[in-house]
GUNU-337877 format. One record per residue: residue number from 1; residue in one letter; x, y, z of N, C-alpha, C in turn. Coordinates in steps of 0.2 Angstrom, whole numbers, plus 5000, padded with zeros to 4 digits. Each point is the difference from the previous one (the first is absolute). Last residue first. Example, Ala and Ser with C-alpha at 12.3 -4.5 7.8 and 13.67 -1.06 7.14 Angstrom:
REM residues 2
2, S, 5064, 4989, 5035, 5004, 5006, 5001, 4996, 5005, 5003
1, A, 5002, 4972, 5000, 4996, 5006, 5000, 5004, 5006, 5000
//
This chain:
REM residues 279
279, Q, 5574, 4726, 5026, 5000, 4995, 4994, 5007, 4997, 5000
278, Q, 4989, 5012, 5022, 5006, 5000, 4995, 4999, 4994, 4995
277, W, 4981, 5014, 5016, 5003, 4994, 4997, 5005, 5001, 4996
276, E, 4980, 5012, 5018, 5007, 5000, 4997, 5002, 4994, 4998
275, I, 4974, 5007, 5001, 5005, 4997, 5003, 5007, 5001, 4997
274, E, 4973, 5011, 5002, 5006, 4999, 4996, 5005, 4996, 5005
273, G, 4970, 5003, 4998, 5007, 5002, 5003, 5006, 4999, 4995
272, N, 4970, 4999, 5007, 5005, 5001, 4994, 5007, 5001, 5004
271, F, 4977, 4987, 5010, 5004, 5006, 5000, 5005, 4999, 4994
270, V, 4980, 4987, 5003, 5002, 5001, 5007, 5004, 5006, 5001
269, T, 4980, 4990, 4983, 5006, 5003, 5000, 5002, 5001, 5007
268, E, 4983, 4980, 4990, 5001, 5007, 5004, 5007, 5002, 4999
267, A, 4978, 4982, 4991, 5008, 5002, 4999, 5000, 5007, 5003
266, P, 4980, 4978, 5001, 5003, 5006, 5000, 5007, 5001, 4998
265, G, 4982, 4982, 4989, 5003, 5002, 5007, 5003, 5007, 5000
264, T, 4990, 4977, 4984, 4998, 5007, 5001, 5003, 5001, 5007
263, M, 5002, 4981, 4979, 5001, 5001, 5007, 4999, 5008, 5001
262, F, 4995, 4978, 4982, 5000, 5007, 5001, 5000, 5001, 5007
261, I, 5006, 4979, 4981, 4998, 5002, 5007, 5001, 5007, 5001
260, S, 4994, 4986, 4976, 5004, 5004, 5004, 4998, 5000, 5008
259, A, 4995, 4980, 4982, 4997, 5006, 5002, 5005, 5004, 5005
258, Q, 5001, 4977, 4988, 5002, 5006, 4996, 4999, 5007, 5003
257, E, 4992, 4979, 5010, 5007, 4999, 4999, 5003, 5006, 4997
256, S, 4978, 5002, 5015, 5002, 4998, 4993, 5007, 5000, 4999
255, G, 4988, 5009, 5019, 5002, 4993, 5001, 5002, 4997, 4993
254, S, 4995, 5023, 5008, 4994, 4996, 4998, 5001, 4993, 5000
253, W, 5010, 5022, 5014, 5002, 4995, 4995, 4995, 4995, 4999
252, E, 5009, 5023, 5016, 4994, 4997, 4996, 5003, 4995, 4995
251, L, 5006, 5015, 5025, 5002, 4996, 4994, 4994, 4998, 4997
250, M, 5009, 5020, 5019, 4995, 4996, 4997, 5002, 4997, 4993
249, L, 5012, 5008, 5025, 5000, 5000, 4993, 4994, 4996, 4997
248, E, 5011, 5013, 5025, 4995, 4995, 4996, 5001, 5001, 4993
247, G, 5019, 5004, 5022, 4993, 5003, 4997, 4996, 4995, 4996
246, G, 5021, 4996, 5012, 5001, 5007, 4999, 4993, 5003, 4997
245, R, 5003, 4976, 5005, 5002, 5004, 5006, 5000, 5008, 4999
244, L, 4983, 4986, 4985, 5007, 4999, 5002, 5002, 5004, 5006
243, Q, 4977, 4990, 4987, 5003, 5004, 5006, 5007, 4998, 5000
242, L, 4981, 4998, 4979, 5006, 4997, 5004, 5003, 5005, 5005
241, K, 4976, 4995, 4984, 5004, 5005, 5004, 5005, 4996, 5004
240, V, 4986, 4993, 4977, 5002, 4998, 5006, 5004, 5006, 5003
239, R, 4984, 4989, 4978, 5002, 5006, 5003, 5002, 4999, 5007
238, E, 4993, 4982, 4987, 5003, 5004, 4995, 5003, 5006, 5002
237, G, 4997, 4981, 5019, 4996, 5002, 4994, 5004, 5004, 4995
236, F, 5010, 4981, 5018, 4999, 5007, 4999, 4995, 5001, 4994
235, G, 5008, 4979, 5008, 4998, 5003, 5006, 4998, 5007, 4999
234, G, 5007, 4982, 4985, 4993, 5000, 5001, 4998, 5004, 5007
233, W, 5022, 4995, 4987, 4998, 4996, 5005, 4993, 5000, 5002
232, R, 5008, 5015, 4984, 5001, 4994, 4997, 4998, 4995, 5005
231, H, 5000, 5022, 5008, 4995, 4999, 4995, 5000, 4992, 4997
230, G, 5018, 5008, 5013, 4994, 4999, 5005, 4994, 4998, 4995
229, V, 5020, 5005, 4989, 5000, 4994, 5003, 4994, 4998, 5004
228, A, 5002, 5022, 4991, 4999, 4995, 4995, 5000, 4993, 5003
227, A, 5004, 5018, 5014, 4993, 5001, 4997, 4999, 4994, 4995
226, A, 5022, 5003, 5009, 4995, 4997, 5005, 4993, 5000, 4997
225, A, 5016, 5010, 4987, 5001, 4993, 5000, 4995, 4997, 5005
224, C, 5001, 5023, 4999, 4997, 4997, 4994, 5001, 4993, 5000
223, A, 5010, 5011, 5018, 4993, 5000, 5000, 4996, 4998, 4994
222, G, 5023, 5001, 4999, 4998, 4995, 5005, 4993, 5000, 5001
221, S, 5009, 5018, 4988, 5000, 4994, 4996, 4998, 4994, 5004
220, G, 5002, 5020, 5012, 4995, 5000, 4995, 5000, 4994, 4996
219, C, 5008, 5004, 5025, 5003, 4998, 4994, 4994, 4999, 4995
218, A, 5006, 5012, 5026, 4995, 4998, 4995, 5004, 4998, 4994
217, L, 5012, 5004, 5020, 4993, 5001, 5003, 4994, 4999, 4995
216, T, 5023, 4986, 4999, 4998, 5007, 4999, 4994, 5001, 5003
215, E, 5021, 4981, 5003, 4993, 5002, 5001, 4999, 5007, 4999
214, G, 5022, 4992, 4988, 4997, 4997, 5006, 4992, 5002, 5000
213, S, 5017, 5004, 4982, 4998, 5005, 5004, 4998, 4998, 5007
212, G, 5007, 4986, 4981, 5005, 5006, 5000, 4998, 5005, 5005
211, R, 4981, 4984, 4993, 5007, 4999, 4998, 5003, 5007, 5001
210, E, 4979, 4996, 5016, 5002, 5002, 4993, 5007, 4998, 4998
209, W, 4978, 4994, 5017, 5008, 5000, 5000, 5002, 5000, 4993
208, V, 4975, 5006, 5011, 5004, 4998, 4994, 5008, 5001, 5002
207, R, 4971, 4998, 5009, 5007, 5003, 5002, 5005, 4997, 4995
206, L, 4971, 5004, 5003, 5006, 4998, 4997, 5006, 5003, 5003
205, R, 4971, 4995, 5000, 5005, 5003, 5004, 5007, 4997, 4997
204, G, 4972, 5003, 4990, 5006, 4996, 5002, 5005, 5004, 5004
203, L, 4972, 4999, 4988, 5005, 5004, 5005, 5006, 4995, 5002
202, Q, 4979, 4995, 4986, 5002, 5007, 4998, 5006, 5003, 5004
201, A, 4991, 4978, 5004, 5000, 5000, 4993, 5002, 5007, 4997
200, D, 5007, 4994, 5025, 4995, 4998, 4996, 5001, 5001, 4993
199, V, 5018, 5000, 5015, 4995, 5001, 5005, 4993, 4998, 4997
198, I, 5026, 4992, 4995, 4994, 5002, 4997, 4995, 5000, 5005
197, Q, 5027, 5003, 5000, 4995, 4998, 5004, 4993, 5002, 4996
196, L, 5028, 4996, 4993, 4993, 5002, 4999, 4995, 4998, 5005
195, F, 5028, 5005, 4993, 4996, 4996, 5006, 4993, 5003, 5000
194, G, 5022, 4999, 4981, 4995, 5004, 5003, 4996, 4995, 5005
193, V, 5025, 5004, 4987, 4996, 4995, 5003, 4995, 5004, 5004
192, N, 5017, 5002, 4977, 4997, 5004, 5006, 4995, 4995, 5003
191, V, 5024, 4991, 4988, 4992, 5001, 4999, 4998, 5005, 5006
190, S, 5023, 4988, 4984, 4997, 5002, 5006, 4992, 5001, 4999
189, E, 5012, 4991, 4983, 5001, 5008, 5000, 4998, 5002, 5007
188, P, 4997, 4977, 4995, 5006, 5002, 4997, 5003, 5007, 5000
187, F, 4984, 4983, 5015, 4999, 5007, 4997, 5006, 5002, 4997
186, V, 5000, 4979, 5009, 4993, 5000, 4998, 4998, 5007, 4997
185, D, 5022, 4994, 5006, 4998, 4994, 4997, 4993, 5000, 4998
184, R, 5010, 5017, 5013, 5001, 5001, 4993, 4999, 4994, 4996
183, R, 4995, 5010, 5024, 4999, 4994, 4997, 5000, 5001, 4993
182, S, 5001, 5018, 5016, 5007, 4996, 4999, 4999, 4994, 4997
181, Q, 4981, 5013, 5006, 5004, 5004, 4995, 5007, 4997, 4998
180, L, 4985, 4990, 5017, 4998, 4999, 4993, 5004, 5004, 4995
179, E, 5005, 5004, 5023, 5002, 4993, 4998, 4997, 4998, 4993
178, R, 4996, 5021, 5010, 5007, 4999, 4998, 5001, 4993, 4997
177, G, 4978, 5004, 5008, 5002, 5004, 4994, 5007, 5000, 4998
176, L, 4993, 4990, 5020, 4998, 4996, 4995, 5001, 5004, 4993
175, V, 5006, 5011, 5020, 5003, 4994, 5000, 4999, 4996, 4993
174, E, 4988, 5021, 5004, 5007, 5001, 4999, 5004, 4993, 4999
173, V, 4976, 5000, 5005, 5002, 5003, 4994, 5007, 5001, 4998
172, P, 4983, 4986, 5015, 5007, 5000, 5000, 5003, 5003, 4994
171, A, 4975, 5005, 5012, 5003, 4996, 4995, 5008, 5001, 5000
170, T, 4981, 5011, 5013, 5005, 4994, 5004, 5003, 4996, 4995
169, D, 4985, 5018, 4993, 5004, 5003, 5006, 5005, 4995, 5003
168, V, 4984, 4994, 4982, 5006, 5003, 4998, 5005, 5003, 5006
167, D, 4982, 4980, 5000, 5000, 5006, 5002, 5007, 5003, 4998
166, D, 4992, 4979, 4991, 4994, 5002, 5005, 5000, 5007, 5002
165, V, 5012, 4992, 4976, 5001, 5000, 5008, 4994, 5001, 5003
164, R, 5012, 4994, 4974, 4994, 5002, 5004, 5001, 4998, 5007
163, I, 5018, 5007, 4980, 4998, 4995, 5005, 4994, 5002, 5004
162, L, 5014, 5005, 4975, 4995, 5002, 5005, 4998, 4994, 5004
161, A, 5020, 5011, 4982, 4998, 4994, 5003, 4995, 5002, 5006
160, H, 5012, 5012, 4976, 4996, 5000, 5007, 4998, 4993, 5002
159, P, 5016, 5016, 4980, 4998, 4994, 5003, 4997, 5000, 5007
158, N, 4999, 5019, 4979, 5005, 4997, 5005, 4997, 4994, 5004
157, G, 4988, 5010, 4983, 5006, 5004, 4998, 5006, 4998, 5005
156, V, 4981, 4990, 5005, 4996, 5006, 4998, 5006, 5005, 4998
155, S, 4997, 4971, 5005, 5004, 5006, 4999, 4996, 5006, 4998
154, V, 4997, 4977, 5017, 4998, 5004, 4994, 5004, 5005, 4999
153, A, 4993, 4977, 5017, 5005, 5004, 4997, 4998, 5003, 4994
152, G, 4992, 4988, 5026, 4998, 5002, 4993, 5006, 5004, 4997
151, F, 5000, 4981, 5021, 5000, 5007, 4997, 4998, 5000, 4993
150, E, 5004, 4983, 5025, 4997, 5001, 4993, 5000, 5008, 4998
149, I, 5016, 4983, 5017, 4996, 5006, 5000, 4997, 5000, 4992
148, A, 5014, 4983, 5021, 4997, 5001, 4993, 4996, 5006, 4999
147, G, 5017, 5002, 5020, 4996, 4994, 4997, 4998, 5001, 4993
146, F, 5014, 5016, 5011, 4994, 5000, 5004, 4995, 4994, 4998
145, S, 5021, 5004, 4990, 5002, 4999, 5007, 4994, 5000, 5004
144, T, 4995, 4992, 4976, 5004, 5006, 5002, 5002, 4998, 5008
143, D, 4989, 4988, 4975, 5002, 5000, 5007, 5004, 5005, 5002
142, I, 4980, 5001, 4980, 5007, 4998, 5001, 5001, 5000, 5008
141, R, 4980, 5003, 4979, 5001, 4997, 5007, 5008, 4999, 5000
140, Y, 4979, 5014, 4985, 5006, 4997, 5000, 5001, 4998, 5007
139, R, 4978, 5006, 4984, 5003, 5000, 5007, 5006, 4996, 5000
138, D, 4989, 5003, 4980, 4997, 5005, 5003, 5003, 5001, 5007
137, A, 5015, 4990, 4980, 4995, 4998, 5005, 4996, 5006, 5002
136, A, 5023, 4990, 4983, 4994, 5005, 5001, 4995, 4997, 5005
135, P, 5026, 4993, 5003, 4995, 4999, 4995, 4994, 5004, 5001
134, L, 5024, 5009, 5008, 4995, 4995, 5002, 4995, 4999, 4995
133, A, 5017, 5018, 5004, 5003, 4994, 4998, 4996, 4994, 5002
132, L, 4996, 5027, 4993, 4999, 4995, 5006, 5002, 4994, 4997
131, P, 5000, 5029, 4993, 5001, 4993, 4999, 5000, 4996, 5006
130, I, 4987, 5009, 4987, 5000, 5003, 5006, 5007, 5002, 5002
129, Q, 4993, 4988, 4979, 4999, 5007, 5001, 5001, 5003, 5006
128, G, 5001, 4977, 4997, 5005, 5003, 4996, 5000, 5007, 5000
127, P, 4982, 4987, 5010, 5006, 5000, 5004, 5006, 5004, 4996
126, T, 4975, 5007, 4996, 5004, 4995, 4997, 5007, 5000, 5004
125, W, 4982, 5017, 5002, 5000, 4994, 5005, 5004, 4994, 4998
124, R, 4994, 5029, 4998, 5004, 4994, 4996, 5001, 4994, 5005
123, P, 4982, 5024, 4998, 5005, 4996, 5004, 5002, 4994, 4996
122, A, 4993, 5024, 4989, 4998, 4993, 5002, 5005, 4997, 5004
121, G, 4999, 5027, 5000, 5001, 4995, 4995, 4997, 4993, 5003
120, M, 4999, 5022, 5011, 5007, 4997, 5001, 5001, 4994, 4995
119, D, 4987, 5024, 5002, 4999, 4994, 4997, 5006, 4997, 5000
118, V, 4991, 5019, 5017, 5005, 4998, 4996, 4998, 4993, 4997
117, R, 4991, 5025, 5013, 4998, 4993, 4998, 5005, 4997, 4995
116, V, 5000, 5020, 5021, 5002, 4998, 4994, 4998, 4993, 4998
115, Q, 4992, 5023, 5017, 5003, 4993, 4999, 5002, 4998, 4993
114, G, 4989, 5021, 5007, 5007, 5000, 5001, 5003, 4993, 5000
113, D, 4977, 5007, 4994, 5001, 5000, 5007, 5008, 5000, 5002
112, D, 4992, 4999, 4977, 4998, 5006, 5003, 5002, 5001, 5008
111, L, 5015, 4983, 4985, 4993, 5001, 5001, 4998, 5007, 5004
110, R, 5020, 4988, 4982, 4999, 5004, 5006, 4993, 5001, 5001
109, Q, 5012, 4979, 4987, 4995, 5006, 5000, 5000, 5003, 5006
108, L, 5016, 4981, 4984, 4998, 5003, 5007, 4996, 5006, 4999
107, E, 5012, 4976, 4988, 4996, 5006, 4999, 4998, 5003, 5006
106, M, 5022, 4983, 4992, 4994, 5002, 5004, 4997, 5006, 4998
105, T, 5019, 4979, 4993, 4997, 5007, 4998, 4994, 5001, 5004
104, A, 5023, 4984, 5005, 4993, 5001, 4999, 4999, 5007, 4997
103, T, 5022, 4990, 5006, 4996, 4994, 4999, 4993, 5002, 4998
102, S, 5017, 5016, 5005, 5004, 4995, 4997, 4996, 4994, 4998
101, T, 4986, 5022, 5002, 5005, 4998, 5004, 5004, 4995, 4996
100, Q, 4982, 5021, 4993, 5004, 4994, 4999, 5005, 4998, 5005
99, V, 4975, 5015, 4996, 5007, 5000, 5002, 5003, 4993, 4999
98, R, 4978, 5018, 4994, 5002, 4994, 4999, 5008, 5000, 5002
97, L, 4977, 5016, 5007, 5007, 4999, 4998, 5001, 4993, 4998
96, R, 4979, 5020, 5006, 5002, 4993, 4998, 5007, 5000, 4997
95, R, 4992, 5020, 5006, 4997, 4997, 5006, 5001, 4992, 4999
94, K, 5016, 5022, 4991, 4995, 4995, 4998, 4997, 4996, 5006
93, D, 5017, 5018, 4998, 4994, 5002, 5003, 4995, 4995, 4998
92, S, 5028, 5000, 5004, 4994, 4998, 4996, 4994, 5002, 5003
91, L, 5021, 5006, 5009, 5003, 4996, 4994, 4994, 4998, 4995
90, G, 5001, 5014, 5022, 4999, 5003, 4993, 5003, 4996, 4994
89, H, 4998, 4995, 5025, 5007, 5003, 4998, 4999, 5003, 4992
88, E, 4982, 4989, 5012, 5002, 5005, 5005, 5006, 5004, 4997
87, A, 4991, 4981, 4988, 4995, 5006, 5000, 5003, 5006, 5004
86, V, 5012, 4980, 5000, 5001, 5003, 4993, 4995, 5006, 5000
85, F, 5000, 4986, 5020, 5006, 5004, 4999, 5000, 5004, 4993
84, R, 4982, 4985, 5005, 5000, 5006, 5004, 5006, 5005, 4999
83, A, 5000, 4978, 4990, 4994, 5004, 4998, 5000, 5007, 5003
82, L, 5015, 4984, 5009, 5002, 5003, 4993, 4995, 5005, 4997
81, A, 4994, 4987, 5019, 5005, 5006, 5002, 5002, 5003, 4994
80, R, 4988, 4980, 4997, 4996, 5005, 5002, 5004, 5007, 5002
79, T, 5012, 4981, 4995, 4997, 5002, 4994, 4995, 5006, 5001
78, G, 5011, 4988, 5018, 5004, 5005, 4997, 4997, 5003, 4994
77, N, 4989, 4982, 5011, 5000, 5006, 5004, 5004, 5006, 4996
76, G, 5001, 4979, 4991, 4994, 5003, 4999, 4999, 5006, 5003
75, C, 5021, 4987, 4990, 4998, 5003, 5006, 4994, 5004, 4999
74, Q, 5019, 4983, 4985, 4993, 5002, 5002, 5000, 5003, 5007
73, G, 5020, 4990, 4989, 4996, 5002, 4994, 4993, 5003, 5002
72, V, 5026, 5001, 5012, 4994, 4995, 4999, 4995, 5003, 4995
71, E, 5028, 5002, 5011, 4994, 5003, 4996, 4995, 4994, 4999
70, S, 5019, 5004, 5021, 4998, 4996, 4994, 4994, 5004, 4996
69, G, 5011, 5008, 5021, 5003, 5002, 4993, 4998, 4996, 4994
68, D, 4992, 5000, 5024, 5007, 4997, 4999, 5003, 5001, 4994
67, A, 4978, 5009, 5005, 5005, 5002, 5005, 5007, 4997, 4999
66, N, 4985, 4999, 4978, 4999, 4999, 5007, 5005, 5003, 5004
65, F, 4991, 5009, 4976, 5006, 4997, 5003, 4998, 4999, 5008
64, I, 4989, 5005, 4974, 4998, 4999, 5007, 5006, 4997, 5003
63, R, 4991, 5016, 4977, 5005, 4995, 5002, 4999, 4999, 5008
62, Y, 4988, 5009, 4976, 4999, 5001, 5007, 5004, 4994, 5003
61, D, 4992, 5016, 4976, 5004, 4994, 5003, 5000, 5001, 5007
60, F, 4981, 5013, 4985, 5006, 5000, 5004, 5003, 4993, 5001
59, D, 4982, 5005, 4985, 5001, 5007, 5002, 5006, 5000, 5004
58, I, 4993, 4984, 4979, 5001, 5000, 5007, 5001, 5007, 5002
57, G, 4997, 4993, 4977, 4994, 4999, 5004, 5000, 5000, 5007
56, P, 5022, 4995, 4986, 4994, 5004, 4998, 4994, 4998, 5004
55, S, 5025, 4997, 5011, 4995, 4997, 4995, 4994, 5004, 4998
54, S, 5017, 5006, 5016, 5004, 4997, 4996, 4996, 4996, 4994
53, P, 4996, 5022, 5019, 4998, 4994, 4997, 5005, 4998, 4995
52, S, 5008, 5014, 5021, 4996, 5001, 4994, 4998, 4994, 4997
51, E, 5003, 4999, 5026, 5004, 5001, 4994, 4996, 5002, 4994
50, I, 5001, 4996, 5029, 4996, 5001, 4995, 5004, 5003, 4994
49, V, 5003, 4985, 5024, 5004, 5004, 4995, 4995, 5001, 4994
48, L, 5000, 4991, 5028, 4997, 5001, 4993, 5003, 5005, 4996
47, V, 5005, 4984, 5023, 5002, 5006, 4996, 4997, 4999, 4994
46, Q, 4992, 4988, 5024, 5003, 5000, 4993, 5002, 5007, 4998
45, D, 4995, 4997, 5023, 4999, 4993, 4998, 5003, 4999, 4993
44, C, 5009, 5020, 5016, 4994, 4998, 4996, 5000, 4992, 4999
43, G, 5016, 5023, 5009, 4996, 4995, 5003, 4994, 4998, 4995
42, V, 5021, 5016, 5001, 4993, 5003, 5000, 4995, 4995, 5003
41, G, 5025, 4998, 5008, 4998, 5003, 4994, 4993, 5003, 5000
40, Y, 5012, 4989, 5018, 5005, 5004, 4997, 4998, 5002, 4993
39, R, 4985, 4987, 5013, 5004, 5004, 5005, 5004, 5005, 4997
38, R, 4986, 4985, 4988, 4996, 5003, 5004, 5003, 5004, 5005
37, D, 5007, 4991, 4974, 5002, 5000, 5007, 4996, 5004, 5005
36, S, 4999, 4999, 4975, 4996, 4995, 5004, 5001, 5000, 5007
35, L, 5014, 5013, 4985, 4993, 5003, 5000, 4995, 4995, 5004
34, R, 5023, 4993, 4998, 4999, 5007, 5004, 4993, 5002, 5000
33, A, 5005, 4981, 4987, 5000, 4998, 5007, 4999, 5007, 5004
32, L, 5001, 5002, 4977, 4994, 4997, 5002, 5000, 4999, 5007
31, L, 5020, 5007, 4991, 4995, 5006, 5000, 4993, 4997, 5002
30, E, 5018, 4984, 4997, 5001, 5005, 5006, 4995, 5005, 5001
29, P, 4999, 4985, 4981, 4998, 4997, 5006, 5001, 5005, 5006
28, T, 4995, 5012, 4977, 5005, 4996, 5003, 4998, 4996, 5006
27, P, 4988, 5014, 4980, 4998, 4996, 5006, 5006, 4996, 5003
26, R, 4998, 5023, 4984, 5004, 4994, 5000, 4998, 4996, 5007
25, F, 4989, 5021, 4984, 5000, 4997, 5006, 5004, 4993, 5000
24, R, 4995, 5026, 4985, 5002, 4993, 5000, 5001, 4998, 5008
23, E, 4982, 5018, 4992, 5007, 5000, 5002, 5002, 4992, 5001
22, R, 4978, 5007, 4993, 5003, 5006, 4999, 5008, 5000, 5001
21, T, 4985, 4981, 5004, 4998, 5002, 4993, 5004, 5007, 4998
20, A, 5000, 4986, 5021, 5006, 4999, 4996, 4998, 5003, 4993
19, D, 4992, 5002, 5027, 4998, 5002, 4993, 5006, 4999, 4995
18, I, 4993, 4987, 5024, 5005, 5004, 4997, 4997, 5001, 4993
17, V, 4991, 4992, 5026, 4999, 5000, 4993, 5005, 5005, 4997
16, V, 4996, 4984, 5023, 5004, 5006, 4997, 4999, 4999, 4993
15, F, 4983, 4988, 5018, 5004, 5001, 4995, 5004, 5006, 4999
14, D, 4983, 4981, 5016, 5002, 5007, 4999, 5006, 4999, 4995
13, N, 4976, 4989, 5011, 5006, 4998, 4996, 5004, 5006, 4997
12, G, 4979, 5003, 5011, 5006, 4999, 5005, 5006, 4997, 4997
11, A, 4980, 5006, 4987, 4998, 4996, 5006, 5005, 4998, 5005
10, G, 5010, 5012, 4982, 4994, 4997, 4998, 4998, 4995, 5005
9, H, 5019, 5022, 4998, 4998, 4994, 5002, 4993, 4998, 4997
8, M, 5024, 5018, 4997, 4993, 4998, 5000, 4998, 4994, 5003
7, K, 5021, 5020, 4996, 4998, 4995, 5004, 4992, 4999, 4999
6, T, 5019, 5010, 4982, 4994, 5001, 5004, 4998, 4994, 5004
5, F, 5024, 5014, 4989, 4996, 4994, 5001, 4993, 5002, 5003
4, S, 5027, 5009, 4989, 4993, 5002, 5002, 4996, 4993, 5000
3, L, 5027, 5005, 5003, 4995, 4996, 4996, 4993, 5002, 5003
2, K, 5026, 5012, 4999, 4994, 4999, 5003, 4995, 4996, 4996
1, M, 5028, 5000, 5001, 4995, 5002, 4997, 4993, 4999, 5004
//
């Protein structure tokens, strides 16, 4: 059979997007691996599946699969891609949408300049909500192969640990990222590891080692987590631009515990295609 797909990206974080509103899609590990493979398949950081809504007041359900086949509950860059996809493919002409993942409900708005603004919800700091197996603190400290490190931890629909560094270009992203992700004694569901350079109150640089995908050119939920942790630590104001390797994202958070984080950034279609697949 032939499976139709659209290749998209948000600030370099790339996706294969599947429309499951019109035709049933079964995300088997083998198919997800084929779609994600950059040599023998299409190639992407995540596979996004758009489904008909299962709850009142929701426009679309939205599933996110990492390159290793694991399903996750949040992908900020993917949410922006979804907004562009549904408009381009005639699934909705609404400028504002509400979408539901396995862990979050998000509201998104297509702007006149082509960018998409997403209400990512309020950050969650309680260790049990992240989840994190440590007592609650603004800054956590654990021993690693790099010595003792400090980090902030927050959930924005998925777990994030943020490490402040002097220069993201020289940060041990892969080695320390892998190490922290394997520390199930600290992070029971593993963790996305962000390396944050605070330039000033309105500007930061960020690299993220993501669960199930490794380093991506941009991580939308990681940018939200970085903005929240940076604000809580006193390094960022309420509005901050984050520079990632694939582009820039604008984040807004008032600092109130119940306030949503808003993320604005680009979403681009690369190409549409079909891939042969035997169910």
